[in-house]
C-alpha positions as CSV (number, residue, x, y, z in Angstrom):
1,X,8.6,10.0,2.8
2,X,9.9,9.9,6.3
3,X,8.1,7.2,8.5
4,X,7.8,7.5,12.2
5,X,5.7,4.5,12.7
6,X,3.3,2.0,10.7
7,X,-0.2,2.3,12.1
8,X,-1.7,-0.6,10.2
9,X,-0.1,-3.5,8.0
10,X,-1.7,-5.5,5.4
11,X,0.1,-8.8,4.3
12,X,-1.3,-9.7,1.0
13,X,1.3,-12.4,-0.1
14,X,-0.2,-14.9,-2.4
15,X,-3.2,-12.6,-3.2
16,X,-4.0,-11.6,-6.8
17,X,-6.1,-8.9,-8.4
18,X,-8.4,-7.4,-7.2
19,X,-7.2,-7.8,-3.5
20,X,-3.9,-5.9,-3.7
21,X,-5.8,-2.8,-4.5
22,X,-9.2,-3.5,-3.0
23,X,-8.0,-4.4,0.6
24,X,-5.6,-1.3,0.9
25,X,-8.5,1.0,-0.2
26,X,-10.8,-0.5,2.4
27,X,-8.2,-0.2,5.2
28,X,-7.5,3.4,4.3
29,X,-11.2,4.2,4.6
30,X,-11.1,3.1,8.1
31,X,-8.0,5.0,9.0
32,X,-7.4,8.7,10.1
33,X,-5.7,11.4,8.2
34,X,-2.0,11.2,8.7
35,X,-1.8,7.4,9.6
36,X,0.5,5.1,7.8
37,X,-0.4,1.8,6.0
38,X,2.1,-0.7,5.2
39,X,1.1,-3.2,2.3
40,X,3.3,-6.4,1.8
41,X,2.7,-8.2,-1.5
42,X,4.3,-10.4,-4.1
43,X,1.8,-9.6,-6.8
44,X,4.1,-8.0,-9.4
45,X,1.2,-5.9,-11.2
46,X,0.6,-4.3,-7.8
47,X,3.9,-2.1,-8.6
48,X,1.7,-0.2,-11.0
49,X,-1.8,-0.5,-9.8
50,X,-1.4,0.4,-6.2
51,X,0.6,3.7,-6.9
52,X,-1.9,4.6,-9.7
53,X,-4.8,4.1,-7.2
54,X,-3.1,6.1,-4.4
55,X,-2.3,8.9,-6.7
56,X,-6.0,9.1,-7.7
57,X,-7.0,9.1,-4.1
58,X,-4.5,11.7,-3.2
59,X,-2.4,9.7,-0.8
60,X,1.5,9.5,-0.6
61,X,2.7,6.1,-1.7
62,X,6.3,4.8,-1.7
63,X,7.5,1.4,-3.2
64,X,10.1,-0.3,-1.0
65,X,12.1,-3.3,-2.0
66,X,10.6,-3.1,-5.5
67,X,13.4,-5.2,-7.0
68,X,12.7,-8.1,-4.6
69,X,10.0,-10.9,-5.0
70,X,8.1,-9.6,-2.0
71,X,7.9,-5.8,-1.8
72,X,6.1,-3.2,0.3
73,X,4.2,-0.1,-0.1
74,X,4.2,2.7,2.5
75,X,1.1,4.8,2.2
76,X,0.2,8.0,4.2
77,X,-3.4,8.9,4.3
78,X,-3.9,12.5,3.7
């Protein structure tokens, strides 16, 4: 997914379930179609739960730095 700019960023480092999936969903509800949300987290299970939720909601989601202790998701609201 080519990114021109991030419209909103959530830093969820140190937060555990359910926040890494709940907070992005709330943020996306407030965003317009086509906007980009960046989610920063260190909660390892989010590597599965966030992409699953985004697929279910129909949003593009890309994991960045998945091999590092702190990783990011880039989510485009459709």
